[in-house]
Structures are given as C-alpha cells and as structure tokens.
N, C-alpha and C positions, 0 to 999 in steps of 0.2 A: 778338324774332323771333316772328312769328305762325305758327300751325300746329304749334307744338311739342307733342309727345306724350311724356308721362313713362311709362316702363316699367321693370320690374325683372326681375332674374334671379338665380339662385343659383349660386354657384361655391365651390369649396373655398378655405379660408383661405389655404393656401400659394399657390394660383394667383392669388388677389387680391393678395397681397403682391408676387408677381413682376410682376403687371400694374402695380401702383402704382409699383414701382421703374422699370419701363420708361417710364411716364408722366413720372416725375420726371427720368429721364435725357434724355428728348426735350423736356423743359421745356414741357410742355403746362400750361395754366392749370387744367384739370380733366379728370376722366375722360370726361365727355360729349364734349368736343372730340376726344379721341383715339378714342373709339368711333365717332364720326361719320366720322372720316378712314379708319378701318379698314373700315367698312361701304362707304364710297364706293369704296375701292380694290377690294374684293371684288366689288361690283356692276359696276364698270367691267370687271374681268377676265371676269366672267360674260357680258358683252355682246360679247366678242370673237368674231367668227364663226370657226368651225373652219377655214374656207378662207382666212381673212385671212393675208396675209404679215406676219410679225412678226420682230423681232430680240429675242432673249432670252438670258438667262444661267441655266444650270443650275448651282447651287452645291452641292457635296458635301463632307462631312467623313466620313472613313471610316478604319477600321482596316485598313491594308494587309497585315497578317499573316493576315487571314481567308483561308482556302483559296480560291485561284483568283479572288478578288475583282478584283484588278487586271486579270487576263486577261479577265474578264467585262465590266468597264467599258470596256476597250479594244475588245473585240469589238463592243459596242453602238455605239461611236463609229465603227468601221470600216463597220458596216452602214448608217450614216447619214452617210457622208462628203460627200454632196451637200448636207447641211443644216448640219453642224457646220463652222464656219469657223475656230475657234481653241480651244485648250485650254491652260490653265495649271495646272500641278501644283506643289504646295508641300509640303515635309516639315515638319510641325509638331512632332512628337516622334519617338522611335524607332519608334512604332507608328502614329501618326496622320498622315493626309495631308488636305490640302484640294485641291479641284479646281474650277476654274471652266470650264465648257463654254459657249462662245458659239456660238449657232446663228441661222441666218436661214432662214425657210421658213414653211410653213403652221403655224398655231397648233396644229392637231390633231396634227401630226407632232412638233413640239417638246414639247408637253405629254405625248405618249406616251413620248418618249425620257426625259423627266424622271421619269415614273412608273416606267419600266422600270429605270433606274439607281437610283432612290431606294428601291426595294423589295428591293434585293440585301442579303443577309445580310452584316453588317459595316458597312453604311452607317449612321452615327449621326445625320446631319442631311442633309436634302435640301430644296432650295427652287428654285422657278422664278420668275424675275423677268422680266417683259416690259418691255423698254426702249422699244420703239417699234412702232407699227402702221404698216406701209407701205401 
C-alpha cells in the first residue's frame, strides 16, 4: 500500500491486553487492520448529518435496582414515542438487565436519546449503533 504512515501512541498495559484479546477474538491479522477499521467506522459516524434519517439501536446494560432507573428509562422512551419503534428488555441476573431500543428518525434526536439514557445512574454500558442511513 502506498501512502502508509506509521504512528505510535501510549496506552496502559491492561488496555493493550484487552485490545489484543479483542483483536484475537475478531481474528484480525494484526493491530493495524483493526485500528484502521475502527477509525473508518468512527469517521463514517462523524459524517452523518444531524438531520439525516437513520435507523439505530441503543443498547443498555443496567442495574434495575437503582432507584427510579426503570421509571426514568421508560419516561425517556415515552417522550420519544414518535422515534422509538421497538424495545426489547431482557433479565440477565437478579439485578442486571439488558435493553435494546430500536429507533428511526433524525440522527441528532437518536444520538440525544442515547446520551440521555446512557448517562443515567445505574447504567453500566450504553452504546449506539447506526444500522442504516435512509
């Protein structure tokens, strides 16, 4: 490949080990390939116009025993009933739940919903995946 540029950066040992495990699980030939794919993904996401209509999934893992968390998550979903088209809720353990919220609408609205639910106290993991730009 022409035009390749070599660069380096520093990270904690534990983070590198976790990163290498991920690379191995996904069966990439080397770190560079995986980093290029991650960069392409993030650059593509950054180019999505805020007014573009998209379909996306907001994925959450949370402790449902946190005070009023379930109520807050449901309230946000009701406030955006025009964008949220489906929700799947799964009980993982006595305390932990997973939820997938499927939405169709303006990217700016869906990403705002993802940020709003993701920052709630008791949410352990939150991610937004854009499946399609319409």
